[in-house]
MDAnalysis code that builds the backbone (N, CA, C; Angstrom):
import MDAnalysis as mda
import numpy as np

u = mda.Universe.empty(741, n_residues=247, atom_resindex=np.repeat(np.arange(247), 3), trajectory=True)
u.add_TopologyAttr("name", ["N", "CA", "C"] * 247)
u.add_TopologyAttr("resid", np.arange(1, 248))
u.add_TopologyAttr("resname", ["MET", "ALA", "SER", "SER", "ASP", "LYS", "THR", "PRO", "THR", "PRO", "ASN", "PRO", "ALA", "PHE", "GLN", "GLY", "ASP", "HIS", "PRO", "THR", "PRO", "PRO", "GLU", "LYS", "PRO", "MET", "THR", "MET", "GLY", "GLN", "HIS", "VAL", "LEU", "ASP", "LYS", "GLY", "ALA", "GLU", "MET", "MET", "GLN", "SER", "LEU", "LYS", "PRO", "VAL", "ASN", "GLN", "MET", "SER", "GLN", "HIS", "VAL", "CYS", "THR", "PHE", "ALA", "LEU", "TYR", "SER", "HIS", "ASP", "MET", "THR", "ARG", "GLN", "ILE", "GLU", "THR", "HIS", "HIS", "TYR", "VAL", "THR", "ARG", "LEU", "ASN", "GLN", "ASP", "PHE", "LEU", "GLN", "CYS", "ALA", "VAL", "TYR", "ASP", "SER", "ASP", "ASP", "SER", "HIS", "ALA", "ARG", "LEU", "ILE", "GLY", "VAL", "GLU", "TYR", "VAL", "VAL", "SER", "ASP", "ARG", "ILE", "PHE", "GLU", "THR", "LEU", "PRO", "PRO", "ASP", "GLU", "GLN", "LYS", "LEU", "TRP", "HIS", "SER", "HIS", "ALA", "TYR", "GLU", "ILE", "LYS", "ALA", "GLY", "LEU", "TRP", "VAL", "ASN", "PRO", "ARG", "ILE", "PRO", "ASP", "MET", "ILE", "GLY", "GLN", "PRO", "GLU", "LEU", "LYS", "ASN", "LEU", "THR", "LYS", "THR", "TYR", "GLY", "LYS", "PHE", "TRP", "CYS", "THR", "TRP", "GLN", "VAL", "ASP", "ARG", "GLY", "ASP", "ARG", "LEU", "PRO", "LEU", "GLY", "ALA", "PRO", "ALA", "LEU", "MET", "MET", "SER", "PRO", "GLN", "ALA", "VAL", "ASN", "LEU", "GLY", "MET", "VAL", "LYS", "PRO", "GLU", "LEU", "VAL", "GLN", "LYS", "ARG", "ASP", "ASP", "LYS", "TYR", "ASN", "ILE", "SER", "THR", "ASP", "ALA", "LEU", "ARG", "VAL", "SER", "ARG", "VAL", "GLU", "ILE", "ALA", "GLU", "PRO", "GLU", "TRP", "SER", "ASN", "PRO", "GLN", "ALA", "ASP", "TYR", "TRP", "LYS", "GLN", "HIS", "GLY", "LYS", "GLY", "PHE", "ALA", "ILE", "ASP", "VAL", "LYS", "HIS", "THR", "GLU", "MET", "LYS", "LYS", "ILE", "ALA", "PRO", "PHE", "PRO"])
u.atoms.positions = np.array([
    [0.851, -1.161, -0.010],
    [-0.013, 0.047, -0.125],
    [0.779, 1.265, 0.048],
    [0.239, 2.419, -0.143],
    [0.804, 3.568, -0.122],
    [1.786, 4.128, 1.090],
    [2.764, 4.635, 0.746],
    [3.581, 5.382, 2.049],
    [3.969, 6.542, 1.775],
    [4.231, 7.572, 2.504],
    [4.536, 8.975, 2.338],
    [6.142, 8.967, 2.077],
    [6.744, 7.992, 2.323],
    [8.333, 7.794, 2.195],
    [8.792, 6.873, 1.013],
    [7.803, 6.479, 0.071],
    [8.115, 5.799, -0.984],
    [7.548, 6.442, -2.430],
    [8.179, 6.255, -3.292],
    [7.664, 6.657, -4.612],
    [6.645, 5.806, -5.044],
    [5.306, 6.241, -5.482],
    [4.191, 5.363, -5.763],
    [4.537, 4.775, -6.943],
    [3.932, 3.451, -7.159],
    [4.008, 2.826, -8.423],
    [3.722, 3.673, -9.787],
    [4.601, 3.438, -10.719],
    [4.577, 4.105, -11.995],
    [2.993, 4.319, -12.461],
    [2.499, 5.453, -12.872],
    [1.270, 5.444, -13.668],
    [1.247, 6.600, -14.537],
    [0.220, 6.862, -15.358],
    [0.205, 7.887, -16.348],
    [0.547, 9.403, -16.012],
    [0.374, 9.444, -14.412],
    [0.503, 10.617, -13.814],
    [2.106, 11.118, -14.066],
    [3.072, 10.189, -14.170],
    [4.255, 10.455, -14.258],
    [4.926, 10.745, -15.774],
    [4.010, 10.468, -16.743],
    [4.494, 10.478, -18.160],
    [4.591, 12.074, -18.598],
    [5.822, 12.187, -19.286],
    [5.922, 13.648, -19.755],
    [6.573, 14.280, -18.818],
    [7.200, 15.565, -19.371],
    [7.991, 16.805, -18.671],
    [6.897, 17.694, -17.968],
    [5.659, 17.646, -18.592],
    [4.801, 19.012, -18.052],
    [4.452, 18.680, -16.780],
    [4.602, 19.837, -15.974],
    [4.482, 19.816, -14.547],
    [2.910, 19.813, -14.040],
    [2.189, 20.031, -14.933],
    [0.683, 20.176, -14.463],
    [0.056, 18.968, -14.667],
    [-1.146, 18.468, -14.043],
    [-1.829, 17.476, -14.267],
    [-2.292, 17.091, -15.802],
    [-2.635, 15.763, -15.976],
    [-2.872, 15.338, -17.380],
    [-4.202, 16.189, -17.668],
    [-4.509, 16.785, -19.063],
    [-5.464, 17.694, -19.004],
    [-6.182, 17.845, -20.319],
    [-7.287, 18.035, -20.335],
    [-7.736, 18.806, -21.641],
    [-8.177, 20.241, -21.325],
    [-7.943, 21.129, -22.314],
    [-8.267, 22.647, -22.061],
    [-9.715, 22.675, -21.775],
    [-10.055, 23.903, -20.816],
    [-11.132, 24.129, -20.253],
    [-12.105, 24.673, -21.693],
    [-13.347, 24.110, -21.624],
    [-14.167, 24.723, -22.763],
    [-14.647, 26.044, -22.255],
    [-15.343, 26.752, -23.218],
    [-15.962, 28.065, -23.159],
    [-17.074, 27.765, -22.224],
    [-17.750, 26.865, -22.059],
    [-18.831, 26.801, -20.978],
    [-18.329, 26.566, -19.688],
    [-17.294, 25.801, -19.434],
    [-16.628, 25.766, -18.139],
    [-16.128, 27.088, -17.665],
    [-15.650, 27.944, -18.654],
    [-15.168, 29.485, -18.059],
    [-16.253, 30.252, -17.728],
    [-17.347, 30.145, -18.588],
    [-18.611, 30.854, -18.157],
    [-19.021, 30.469, -16.761],
    [-19.061, 29.163, -16.383],
    [-19.742, 28.811, -15.351],
    [-18.977, 28.993, -14.113],
    [-17.485, 29.033, -14.315],
    [-16.615, 29.595, -13.245],
    [-16.802, 31.108, -12.984],
    [-17.043, 31.830, -14.125],
    [-17.264, 33.395, -13.753],
    [-18.440, 33.626, -13.202],
    [-19.796, 33.024, -13.739],
    [-20.930, 33.201, -13.032],
    [-20.866, 32.787, -11.417],
    [-20.281, 31.782, -11.285],
    [-20.208, 31.060, -9.734],
    [-19.367, 32.211, -8.918],
    [-18.386, 32.800, -9.615],
    [-17.436, 33.769, -8.822],
    [-18.362, 35.102, -8.553],
    [-19.269, 35.388, -9.275],
    [-20.078, 36.534, -9.278],
    [-21.252, 36.416, -8.256],
    [-21.657, 35.138, -8.310],
    [-22.962, 34.894, -7.470],
    [-22.796, 34.195, -6.087],
    [-21.712, 33.659, -6.007],
    [-21.490, 32.821, -4.757],
    [-20.705, 33.611, -3.848],
    [-20.698, 33.279, -2.526],
    [-20.037, 34.194, -1.519],
    [-18.436, 33.774, -1.366],
    [-18.212, 32.437, -1.483],
    [-16.863, 31.891, -1.323],
    [-15.994, 32.599, 0.007],
    [-16.993, 32.661, 0.988],
    [-16.401, 33.172, 2.281],
    [-15.263, 32.637, 2.777],
    [-15.108, 31.297, 2.726],
    [-13.744, 30.707, 3.373],
    [-12.533, 31.363, 2.704],
    [-12.640, 31.316, 1.268],
    [-11.646, 31.774, 0.438],
    [-11.182, 33.218, 0.718],
    [-12.344, 34.060, 0.838],
    [-12.230, 35.340, 1.027],
    [-11.681, 35.902, 2.385],
    [-11.477, 34.960, 3.269],
    [-10.950, 35.223, 4.540],
    [-9.427, 35.060, 4.509],
    [-8.933, 34.680, 3.583],
    [-7.317, 34.457, 3.392],
    [-6.703, 35.888, 3.411],
    [-5.992, 36.477, 4.135],
    [-5.567, 37.628, 4.344],
    [-4.113, 37.843, 4.285],
    [-3.284, 36.802, 4.033],
    [-1.762, 37.011, 4.059],
    [-1.244, 36.110, 3.104],
    [-0.285, 36.324, 2.331],
    [0.561, 35.329, 1.723],
    [1.852, 35.254, 2.156],
    [2.333, 34.299, 2.673],
    [3.508, 33.890, 3.333],
    [4.282, 32.905, 2.442],
    [5.557, 33.271, 2.009],
    [6.663, 32.350, 1.359],
    [7.629, 31.962, 2.273],
    [8.006, 30.531, 2.353],
    [8.912, 29.990, 3.060],
    [9.327, 28.857, 2.722],
    [10.037, 27.869, 3.390],
    [10.329, 26.637, 3.026],
    [9.953, 25.458, 3.855],
    [10.044, 24.297, 3.440],
    [9.592, 23.276, 4.117],
    [10.490, 21.985, 3.865],
    [10.729, 20.972, 4.854],
    [11.571, 19.841, 4.648],
    [10.648, 18.602, 4.885],
    [10.764, 17.657, 4.045],
    [10.160, 16.463, 4.373],
    [10.793, 15.866, 5.670],
    [9.685, 15.449, 6.710],
    [10.180, 14.646, 7.789],
    [10.765, 13.519, 7.661],
    [10.564, 12.615, 6.564],
    [11.275, 11.548, 6.522],
    [12.603, 11.429, 5.871],
    [12.699, 12.652, 4.795],
    [13.926, 12.844, 4.126],
    [14.181, 14.372, 3.973],
    [14.833, 14.782, 5.109],
    [15.079, 16.459, 5.015],
    [16.007, 16.732, 4.101],
    [16.706, 16.031, 3.223],
    [17.290, 16.445, 1.989],
    [16.490, 17.074, 0.911],
    [15.223, 16.612, 1.098],
    [14.192, 17.202, 0.116],
    [13.495, 18.281, 0.677],
    [13.580, 19.344, -0.064],
    [13.298, 20.675, 0.398],
    [12.400, 21.540, -0.569],
    [11.384, 22.030, -0.199],
    [10.780, 22.835, -1.260],
    [10.365, 24.201, -0.638],
    [10.127, 25.149, -1.748],
    [9.503, 26.480, -1.434],
    [8.145, 26.409, -1.350],
    [7.458, 27.160, -0.464],
    [6.112, 26.906, -0.262],
    [5.361, 28.213, -0.109],
    [4.117, 28.342, -0.504],
    [3.361, 29.606, -0.456],
    [2.085, 29.366, 0.177],
    [1.972, 29.940, 1.727],
    [0.928, 29.802, 2.392],
    [-0.169, 30.925, 2.390],
    [-1.218, 30.667, 2.130],
    [-2.469, 31.501, 2.062],
    [-3.123, 31.536, 3.253],
    [-3.271, 32.491, 4.222],
    [-3.388, 32.283, 5.611],
    [-4.731, 32.813, 6.119],
    [-5.421, 32.265, 6.787],
    [-6.764, 32.759, 7.250],
    [-6.634, 32.514, 8.765],
    [-6.945, 33.642, 9.426],
    [-6.830, 33.888, 11.048],
    [-8.182, 33.532, 11.512],
    [-8.367, 32.404, 12.286],
    [-9.612, 32.152, 12.903],
    [-9.790, 32.858, 14.299],
    [-8.575, 33.178, 15.112],
    [-8.542, 33.964, 16.162],
    [-7.069, 34.191, 16.647],
    [-6.832, 34.586, 17.550],
    [-5.492, 35.032, 18.001],
    [-4.428, 34.014, 18.201],
    [-4.975, 32.881, 18.399],
    [-4.256, 31.513, 18.752],
    [-4.377, 30.435, 17.526],
    [-4.997, 30.575, 16.532],
    [-4.956, 29.642, 15.352],
    [-5.181, 30.237, 14.192],
    [-4.202, 29.691, 13.125],
    [-4.312, 30.130, 11.916],
    [-4.375, 28.854, 10.973],
    [-4.999, 28.964, 9.886],
    [-4.970, 27.690, 9.129],
    [-4.387, 28.318, 7.615],
    [-3.748, 27.287, 6.899],
    [-3.149, 27.880, 5.597],
    [-3.405, 26.927, 4.403],
    [-4.016, 27.325, 3.398],
    [-3.794, 26.653, 2.226],
    [-2.457, 26.685, 1.464],
    [-1.493, 25.700, 1.261],
    [-0.317, 25.651, 0.918],
    [-0.180, 25.398, -0.702],
    [0.556, 26.266, -1.425],
    [0.618, 26.017, -2.753],
    [2.261, 25.916, -3.220],
    [2.420, 25.534, -4.409],
    [3.776, 25.486, -4.909],
    [4.271, 26.682, -5.360],
    [3.429, 27.730, -5.734],
    [3.812, 29.086, -6.374],
    [2.778, 29.972, -5.852],
    [2.865, 31.280, -6.431],
    [1.929, 32.241, -6.140],
    [1.291, 32.637, -7.576],
    [1.419, 31.879, -8.596],
    [0.915, 32.238, -9.928],
    [-0.507, 31.566, -10.210],
    [-1.157, 31.946, -11.048],
    [-2.644, 31.591, -11.477],
    [-2.869, 30.106, -11.556],
    [-1.590, 29.220, -11.954],
    [-1.988, 28.007, -11.947],
    [-1.099, 26.979, -11.007],
    [-0.879, 27.723, -9.819],
    [-0.244, 27.237, -8.607],
    [-0.975, 25.814, -8.256],
    [-0.298, 24.891, -7.617],
    [-0.861, 23.431, -7.388],
    [-1.019, 23.760, -5.954],
    [-2.391, 23.363, -5.270],
    [-2.474, 23.122, -3.913],
    [-2.036, 21.936, -3.292],
    [-0.801, 22.035, -2.718],
    [-0.012, 20.843, -2.210],
    [-0.172, 20.507, -0.848],
    [-0.865, 21.133, 0.019],
    [-1.033, 20.816, 1.322],
    [-1.647, 21.625, 2.271],
    [-1.808, 21.501, 3.511],
    [-2.282, 22.359, 4.317],
    [-1.509, 22.475, 5.671],
    [-1.471, 23.833, 6.203],
    [-0.621, 23.998, 7.565],
    [-1.532, 24.589, 8.602],
    [-1.657, 23.938, 9.774],
    [-2.134, 24.730, 10.798],
    [-1.246, 25.311, 11.900],
    [-1.350, 26.434, 12.293],
    [-0.539, 27.290, 13.143],
    [-1.258, 27.619, 14.550],
    [-0.635, 27.217, 15.473],
    [-1.098, 27.469, 16.909],
    [-0.308, 28.152, 17.737],
    [-0.786, 29.082, 18.913],
    [-0.046, 29.755, 19.596],
    [0.659, 28.657, 20.694],
    [1.722, 29.108, 21.334],
    [2.335, 28.445, 22.262],
    [1.503, 28.058, 23.379],
    [0.497, 28.688, 23.863],
    [-0.598, 28.541, 24.808],
    [-1.258, 27.081, 24.318],
    [-1.727, 27.256, 23.139],
    [-2.439, 25.954, 22.799],
    [-1.525, 24.758, 22.615],
    [-0.398, 24.978, 21.973],
    [0.480, 23.855, 21.943],
    [0.893, 23.189, 23.296],
    [0.981, 23.857, 24.195],
    [1.266, 23.203, 25.589],
    [0.242, 22.368, 26.110],
    [-1.228, 22.538, 25.471],
    [-2.164, 21.692, 26.024],
    [-2.342, 20.396, 25.186],
    [-1.491, 20.460, 24.178],
    [-1.712, 19.023, 23.312],
    [-0.943, 17.815, 23.882],
    [-1.332, 16.531, 23.803],
    [-0.633, 15.569, 24.222],
    [0.706, 15.252, 23.705],
    [1.885, 14.786, 24.456],
    [3.098, 14.722, 23.895],
    [3.052, 14.057, 22.536],
    [2.438, 12.918, 22.235],
    [2.547, 12.236, 21.092],
    [2.056, 13.039, 19.924],
    [1.006, 14.134, 20.254],
    [0.635, 14.816, 19.096],
    [1.730, 16.072, 18.833],
    [2.350, 16.508, 19.914],
    [3.450, 17.699, 19.910],
    [4.527, 17.232, 19.049],
    [4.762, 15.940, 18.827],
    [5.960, 15.256, 18.074],
    [5.688, 15.688, 16.657],
    [4.492, 15.789, 16.015],
    [4.094, 16.209, 14.654],
    [4.213, 17.496, 14.476],
    [4.601, 18.291, 15.399],
    [4.603, 19.992, 14.997],
    [5.959, 20.367, 15.015],
    [6.032, 21.729, 14.367],
    [7.368, 22.228, 14.241],
    [7.359, 23.509, 14.793],
    [8.376, 24.208, 15.251],
    [8.578, 25.565, 15.742],
    [8.784, 26.577, 14.405],
    [8.550, 27.757, 14.700],
    [8.783, 28.912, 13.586],
    [9.899, 29.837, 14.047],
    [10.134, 29.939, 15.142],
    [11.044, 31.060, 15.540],
    [12.519, 31.028, 14.489],
    [13.149, 29.809, 14.428],
    [14.171, 30.156, 13.520],
    [13.988, 30.617, 12.170],
    [13.132, 29.932, 11.380],
    [12.852, 30.500, 10.010],
    [12.353, 32.059, 9.897],
    [11.717, 32.665, 10.938],
    [11.228, 33.956, 10.991],
    [12.645, 34.686, 11.275],
    [13.250, 34.377, 12.451],
    [14.638, 35.333, 12.695],
    [15.619, 35.091, 11.650],
    [15.467, 34.081, 10.819],
    [16.579, 33.860, 9.802],
    [16.306, 34.473, 8.448],
    [15.139, 35.020, 8.382],
    [14.695, 35.772, 7.265],
    [14.178, 34.726, 6.048],
    [13.601, 33.650, 6.557],
    [13.227, 32.849, 5.555],
    [11.859, 32.834, 5.404],
    [11.049, 33.175, 6.377],
    [9.579, 33.312, 6.329],
    [9.325, 34.883, 5.928],
    [8.824, 34.941, 4.545],
    [8.471, 36.559, 4.325],
    [7.128, 36.536, 3.912],
    [6.693, 37.822, 3.830],
    [5.236, 38.268, 3.422],
    [5.742, 39.062, 1.991],
    [5.691, 38.373, 0.775],
    [6.078, 38.868, -0.419],
    [5.549, 40.286, -0.600],
    [6.227, 41.269, -1.013],
    [5.892, 42.655, -1.469],
    [5.507, 43.471, -0.295],
    [5.463, 42.881, 0.855],
    [5.078, 43.740, 1.985],
    [6.485, 44.249, 2.748],
    [6.708, 45.528, 2.983],
    [7.730, 46.007, 3.585],
    [7.988, 45.226, 5.052],
    [9.162, 44.657, 5.372],
    [9.285, 43.906, 6.426],
    [9.120, 44.531, 7.831],
    [9.132, 45.951, 7.835],
    [9.074, 46.806, 8.944],
    [7.676, 46.616, 9.234],
    [6.687, 46.698, 8.350],
    [5.339, 46.496, 8.570],
    [4.998, 45.292, 9.136],
    [5.489, 44.182, 8.764],
    [5.154, 42.862, 9.081],
    [5.812, 42.639, 10.356],
    [6.740, 43.329, 10.995],
    [7.513, 42.872, 12.237],
    [6.537, 42.635, 13.416],
    [5.750, 43.315, 13.695],
    [4.764, 43.227, 14.855],
    [4.162, 41.916, 14.929],
    [3.658, 41.491, 13.659],
    [3.110, 40.131, 13.354],
    [4.081, 39.020, 13.814],
    [5.405, 39.044, 13.144],
    [6.360, 38.251, 13.118],
    [6.911, 37.986, 14.619],
    [6.729, 38.956, 15.496],
    [7.143, 38.887, 16.746],
    [6.400, 37.995, 17.477],
    [5.073, 37.846, 17.305],
    [3.833, 37.102, 17.682],
    [4.318, 35.532, 17.113],
    [4.478, 35.473, 15.837],
    [4.560, 34.263, 15.086],
    [5.779, 33.465, 15.772],
    [6.983, 34.112, 16.119],
    [7.977, 33.376, 16.651],
    [7.736, 32.359, 17.750],
    [6.574, 32.610, 18.531],
    [6.143, 31.752, 19.517],
    [5.054, 30.768, 19.175],
    [4.898, 30.500, 17.817],
    [3.860, 29.665, 17.299],
    [4.506, 28.290, 16.957],
    [3.527, 27.320, 16.689],
    [4.051, 25.998, 16.376],
    [3.023, 25.668, 15.124],
    [3.565, 24.944, 13.981],
    [2.793, 24.374, 12.998],
    [2.799, 22.973, 12.569],
    [1.662, 22.466, 12.038],
    [1.605, 21.036, 11.421],
    [1.362, 21.225, 9.995],
    [2.030, 20.546, 9.419],
    [1.854, 20.919, 7.865],
    [2.090, 19.538, 7.264],
    [0.885, 19.161, 6.650],
    [0.705, 17.934, 5.826],
    [0.952, 18.209, 4.252],
    [1.720, 17.651, 3.632],
    [2.008, 17.802, 2.179],
    [1.123, 16.532, 1.478],
    [0.194, 16.983, 0.449],
    [-0.624, 15.865, -0.138],
    [-0.094, 15.832, -1.614],
    [0.646, 16.482, -1.976],
    [1.009, 16.368, -3.614],
    [2.602, 16.653, -3.401],
    [3.401, 15.755, -3.636],
    [4.772, 15.890, -3.619],
    [5.363, 16.253, -5.133],
    [5.299, 17.505, -5.291],
    [5.540, 18.021, -6.865],
    [7.053, 17.930, -6.753],
    [7.896, 17.951, -5.851],
    [9.244, 18.013, -6.173],
    [9.972, 16.571, -6.709],
    [9.214, 15.650, -6.535],
    [9.562, 14.387, -7.128],
    [8.785, 14.009, -8.583],
    [8.258, 15.208, -9.038],
    [7.643, 14.991, -10.533],
    [6.034, 14.595, -10.499],
    [5.514, 14.388, -9.565],
    [4.046, 14.022, -9.584],
    [3.306, 14.799, -10.327],
    [2.416, 14.447, -11.293],
    [1.701, 15.314, -11.950],
    [0.331, 15.301, -11.406],
    [-0.013, 14.241, -10.472],
    [-1.294, 14.279, -9.601],
    [-0.833, 14.206, -8.206],
    [-1.582, 14.241, -7.151],
    [-1.508, 14.057, -5.765],
    [-1.591, 12.575, -5.566],
    [-0.443, 12.024, -5.258],
    [-0.230, 10.689, -5.248],
    [0.092, 10.068, -3.832],
    [-0.209, 8.982, -3.413],
    [0.169, 8.271, -2.190],
    [-0.321, 8.910, -1.062],
    [0.401, 8.482, 0.076],
    [-0.145, 9.058, 1.375],
    [0.467, 10.496, 1.601],
    [-0.126, 11.372, 2.468],
    [0.325, 12.480, 3.081],
    [1.654, 12.413, 3.538],
    [2.497, 13.573, 3.421],
    [3.904, 13.502, 4.050],
    [3.825, 14.532, 5.134],
    [4.552, 14.303, 6.463],
    [4.521, 15.270, 7.319],
    [5.690, 16.328, 6.972],
    [5.737, 17.543, 7.022],
    [6.788, 18.563, 6.735],
    [7.161, 19.134, 7.999],
    [8.477, 19.567, 8.080],
    [9.060, 20.282, 9.118],
    [9.601, 21.721, 8.527],
    [9.880, 22.492, 9.369],
    [10.398, 23.845, 9.235],
    [12.084, 23.764, 9.090],
    [12.428, 24.943, 8.708],
    [13.987, 24.946, 8.542],
    [14.450, 25.267, 9.965],
    [15.675, 24.861, 10.363],
    [16.251, 24.802, 11.699],
    [17.685, 25.303, 11.449],
    [18.315, 25.604, 12.472],
    [19.814, 26.147, 12.354],
    [20.736, 25.107, 12.526],
    [20.501, 23.856, 12.348],
    [21.303, 22.722, 12.816],
    [21.328, 21.812, 11.402],
    [22.464, 21.304, 10.982],
    [22.476, 20.248, 10.347],
    [21.533, 20.012, 9.098],
    [20.732, 18.937, 9.266],
    [19.781, 18.709, 8.312],
    [18.744, 19.805, 8.024],
    [18.555, 20.674, 9.225],
    [17.519, 21.743, 8.994],
    [17.907, 22.913, 8.137],
    [19.121, 23.063, 7.729],
    [19.537, 24.167, 6.910],
    [18.871, 24.135, 5.591],
    [18.222, 25.159, 4.979],
    [17.653, 25.139, 3.589],
    [18.921, 25.358, 2.623],
    [18.832, 24.608, 1.658],
    [19.894, 24.788, 0.550],
    [19.960, 26.110, -0.011],
    [21.205, 26.795, -0.124],
    [21.378, 28.169, -0.412],
    [20.913, 28.328, -1.950],
    [20.804, 27.595, -2.774],
    [20.197, 27.724, -4.329],
    [18.908, 28.005, -4.099],
    [18.157, 27.165, -3.230],
    [16.553, 27.499, -3.076],
    [16.324, 28.829, -2.479],
    [17.138, 29.401, -1.499],
    [16.857, 30.596, -0.959],
    [17.167, 31.724, -2.169],
    [18.271, 31.440, -2.847],
    [18.615, 32.614, -3.847],
    [17.705, 32.702, -4.836],
    [17.029, 31.390, -5.172],
    [16.108, 31.502, -6.355],
    [14.757, 32.313, -5.834],
    [14.363, 32.154, -4.686],
    [13.299, 32.968, -4.087],
    [13.636, 34.295, -4.156],
    [14.680, 34.543, -3.483],
    [15.185, 36.043, -3.361],
    [15.091, 36.779, -4.585],
    [15.689, 36.212, -5.761],
    [15.871, 36.702, -6.868],
    [14.371, 36.953, -7.584],
    [13.475, 36.195, -7.178],
    [12.014, 36.188, -7.790],
    [11.399, 37.587, -7.204],
    [11.559, 37.822, -5.895],
    [10.809, 38.741, -5.256],
    [11.765, 40.032, -4.811],
    [13.072, 39.953, -5.398],
    [13.867, 41.080, -5.511],
    [14.078, 41.499, -3.967],
    [14.458, 40.422, -3.075],
    [14.878, 40.594, -1.686],
    [16.145, 40.107, -1.266],
    [16.522, 40.015, -0.053],
    [17.662, 39.566, 0.459],
    [17.438, 38.827, 1.999],
    [17.485, 37.585, 1.824],
    [17.278, 36.930, 2.999],
    [18.315, 37.412, 4.263],
    [19.650, 37.668, 3.550],
    [20.628, 37.884, 4.638],
    [20.168, 39.276, 5.324],
    [19.655, 40.278, 4.464],
    [19.247, 41.581, 4.970],
    [18.091, 41.392, 5.812],
    [17.259, 40.518, 5.609],
    [15.810, 40.301, 6.433],
    [16.538, 39.876, 7.833],
    [17.505, 38.809, 7.693],
    [18.298, 38.383, 8.851],
    [18.669, 39.476, 10.061],
    [19.431, 40.164, 9.236],
    [20.151, 41.527, 10.161],
    [18.887, 42.321, 10.671],
    [17.880, 42.694, 9.744],
    [16.613, 43.640, 10.369],
    [15.852, 42.887, 11.297],
    [15.871, 41.466, 11.432],
    [15.201, 40.865, 12.611],
    [15.955, 40.719, 13.736],
    [17.168, 40.984, 13.889],
    [17.947, 40.716, 15.173],
    [17.273, 41.096, 16.240],
    [16.536, 41.991, 16.413],
    [15.727, 42.551, 17.584],
    [14.568, 41.837, 17.963],
    [14.087, 41.171, 17.063],
    [12.870, 40.129, 17.421],
    [13.336, 39.185, 18.324],
    [12.788, 39.102, 19.509],
    [13.063, 38.335, 20.704],
    [12.933, 36.859, 20.484],
    [13.904, 36.069, 20.869],
    [13.717, 34.446, 20.748],
    [12.585, 34.147, 21.828],
    [11.939, 33.178, 21.553],
    [10.968, 32.745, 22.610],
    [11.578, 32.279, 23.918],
    [11.155, 32.630, 25.035],
    [11.840, 32.138, 26.280],
    [12.047, 30.619, 26.491],
    [11.059, 29.847, 25.685],
    [11.345, 28.597, 25.788],
    [10.552, 27.780, 24.643],
    [11.471, 26.982, 23.979],
    [10.708, 26.146, 22.940],
    [10.562, 24.644, 23.394],
    [9.268, 24.128, 23.336],
    [9.058, 22.883, 23.725],
    [9.724, 21.660, 22.929],
    [10.580, 20.869, 23.532],
    [11.479, 20.122, 22.804],
    [10.655, 18.963, 22.011],
    [9.404, 18.797, 22.353],
    [8.705, 17.758, 21.789],
    [8.435, 18.139, 20.095],
    [8.358, 19.375, 20.062],
    [8.372, 20.127, 18.504],
    [9.683, 19.849, 18.079],
    [9.726, 19.913, 16.684],
    [10.964, 19.471, 16.034],
    [11.722, 18.297, 16.575],
    [10.910, 17.184, 16.577],
    [11.179, 15.852, 17.317],
    [12.535, 15.534, 16.837],
    [12.900, 15.796, 15.499],
    [13.783, 15.056, 14.912],
    [15.241, 15.652, 15.400],
    [15.275, 16.857, 15.820],
    [16.479, 17.561, 16.514],
    [16.868, 16.718, 17.792],
    [16.112, 16.199, 18.519],
    [16.460, 15.469, 19.727],
    [16.718, 14.139, 19.607],
    [15.865, 13.514, 18.565],
    [15.898, 12.122, 18.510],
    [16.185, 11.430, 17.189],
    [16.578, 12.356, 16.212],
    [17.040, 11.902, 14.849],
    [16.149, 10.996, 14.406],
    [14.699, 11.107, 14.509],
    [13.731, 10.209, 13.871],
    [12.693, 11.110, 13.077],
    [12.199, 10.769, 11.940],
    [11.284, 11.500, 11.183],
    [9.883, 10.658, 11.200],
    [8.864, 10.977, 10.494],
    [7.554, 10.237, 10.619],
    [7.200, 10.291, 9.098],
    [6.720, 8.999, 8.899],
    [6.050, 8.725, 7.569],
    [4.520, 7.983, 7.771],
    [3.886, 8.172, 6.681],
    [2.595, 7.505, 6.913],
    [2.455, 6.410, 5.942],
    [1.982, 5.023, 6.531],
    [1.762, 3.925, 5.830],
    [0.308, 3.740, 5.788],
    [-0.188, 3.663, 4.443],
    [-1.731, 3.229, 4.287],
    [-1.866, 1.682, 4.140],
    [-2.662, 1.294, 5.062],
    [-2.935, -0.351, 5.169],
    [-4.241, -0.688, 5.129],
    [-4.612, -1.962, 4.703],
    [-6.090, -2.408, 4.826],
    [-6.403, -2.598, 6.166],
    [-7.656, -2.371, 6.604],
    [-8.388, -2.386, 7.829],
    [-9.711, -2.855, 7.802],
    [-10.166, -3.505, 8.781],
    [-11.714, -3.853, 8.626],
    [-12.475, -2.658, 8.909],
    [-13.417, -2.537, 7.859],
    [-14.384, -1.411, 8.035],
    [-15.767, -1.803, 8.961],
    [-15.988, -0.690, 9.725],
    [-17.365, -0.879, 10.395],
    [-18.645, -0.942, 9.421],
    [-19.246, -2.150, 9.707],
    [-20.299, -2.591, 8.787],
    [-21.539, -2.432, 9.459],
    [-21.552, -1.726, 10.798],
    [-22.908, -1.755, 11.312],
    [-23.119, -0.195, 11.492],
    [-24.291, 0.352, 10.587],
    [-24.719, 1.610, 10.827],
    [-25.094, 2.093, 12.075],
    [-24.596, 3.494, 12.431],
    [-25.008, 3.736, 13.904],
    [-26.400, 4.410, 13.876],
    [-27.509, 3.834, 13.300],
    [-28.685, 4.210, 13.374],
    [-29.532, 2.877, 13.268],
    [-30.863, 2.913, 13.724],
    [-31.727, 1.720, 13.443],
    [-31.866, 1.326, 12.038],
])
């Protein structure tokens, strides 16, 4: 069965070099339907997305695999954010996963086995890796100060970096960049991002030096740093419940 740390069995989704899913062009009728729905439907959840964050993520089971990510953020309250994660910020970007972000206050209420699945954000913010494209950094710094104390859980459902043209296999747990060994982001990835947005991660790092580090970071997060172990999902057969919960 499928596993998040193994390449799925070859299938037509891998054929060819084109990065988008196998496709037929949209018809005029489909374009008209989409435009009509856009005008007549509220799309309230989507319209609550208020920020675009560009950063990097590493696969928990293989941290040599690193990707640039684009998070479109909805704030439900002061302690909880939810992010639709895309592989780019263009009009044909692929939805590759979801990340949930919680405050340290909420994180401390989670069971230890649950905390192992989460990562901290302090380093990637202080290092200038977490950016709000096209927003001056000084405007965003008050928000960044709060975000250094948060934790995230990011599930990747489409491993585009291995060439998948469709979302295949089991979801993969992702980790955040860190200042040690395998947690360091490849310089060429950072440079490519910086060139795109005409920014300097090094300059951002210097400008954020006054952002305070959290007084304490729970060691259950970033579990790999202490234990050298990642996490992968295996999908297996199981007996399904066959008795409906009603008369």
